[in-house]
C-alpha positions in Angstrom: 69.3 31.5 88.6 69.2 31.8 92.8 69.4 28.8 95.2 67.4 28.6 98.3 68.3 26.0 100.1 66.3 24.7 103.5 67.4 22.0 106.1 64.6 19.5 106.5 64.1 16.5 108.9 63.3 14.0 106.4 65.9 11.5 105.1 67.0 12.4 100.9 67.3 15.5 99.4 64.3 16.5 97.4 64.4 19.5 94.4 61.9 21.7 92.1 62.9 24.9 89.7 60.6 27.5 88.9 61.1 28.5 85.2 59.2 31.3 83.5 58.4 31.6 79.9 60.6 35.1 79.8 58.6 35.2 76.1 60.0 31.5 74.9 59.0 28.6 73.0 58.5 25.5 74.9 60.8 23.4 73.4 63.2 25.6 74.8 61.5 26.1 78.5 61.6 22.3 78.3 64.8 22.0 77.5 66.3 24.0 80.1 64.5 22.1 82.3 65.0 19.1 81.6 68.6 20.6 82.0 68.6 21.6 85.5 66.6 18.1 86.3 69.9 16.5 85.4 72.9 18.5 87.1 70.6 18.2 90.3 70.5 14.8 89.7 73.7 13.6 88.6 76.1 16.5 90.7 73.6 18.3 93.8 71.1 15.7 95.0 73.3 12.4 95.2 75.7 14.8 97.8 75.9 12.3 101.2 75.7 15.4 103.5 72.4 16.4 101.7 70.8 12.9 101.5 71.5 12.6 105.8 70.6 16.0 106.2 68.1 15.9 104.2 68.2 19.3 102.2 65.3 20.7 100.0 66.1 22.7 97.3 64.6 25.5 95.2 66.5 26.4 91.9 65.3 30.2 90.7 66.5 30.7 86.8 67.0 34.0 85.1 66.2 35.0 81.4 70.2 35.0 80.5 69.6 31.1 81.5 68.0 30.4 78.4 71.2 31.5 76.3 74.2 29.2 78.9 75.5 26.1 77.4 74.9 22.9 79.5 78.2 23.2 80.9 77.9 26.7 81.5 74.4 25.7 83.7 76.4 23.7 85.4 79.3 25.3 86.5 77.1 28.3 87.8 74.2 25.8 89.8 77.2 23.8 91.2 79.0 27.6 92.3 75.7 28.9 93.6 74.6 24.8 95.4 78.2 25.0 97.8 78.0 29.2 98.2 74.0 28.3 100.0 
C-alpha cells in the first residue's frame, strides 16, 4: 500500500482509497475496500490530532493486498500512516 497525507485547513479528517481490480473479481475487490474503510474509520480517522488539523488521507492499494488478512492489512496501514 501507499499512503499520502495532506494537511487541510478544514476541521475533521477525511480519507479516500484507490483499489484497482488487478484481475480479481468484484466480490474480492469490495471485500478489500470494506476492510480498508473499516481500518481507516476505527483506527485512523478517530485520532484527535488528525481531527484538529484536518488531515486528508489517500490510500493506494497494491496487488498483494488482496492476499493479506485483516490483521496484516491493519498493521501495514497503521505503520504507513504513522510513518507518513
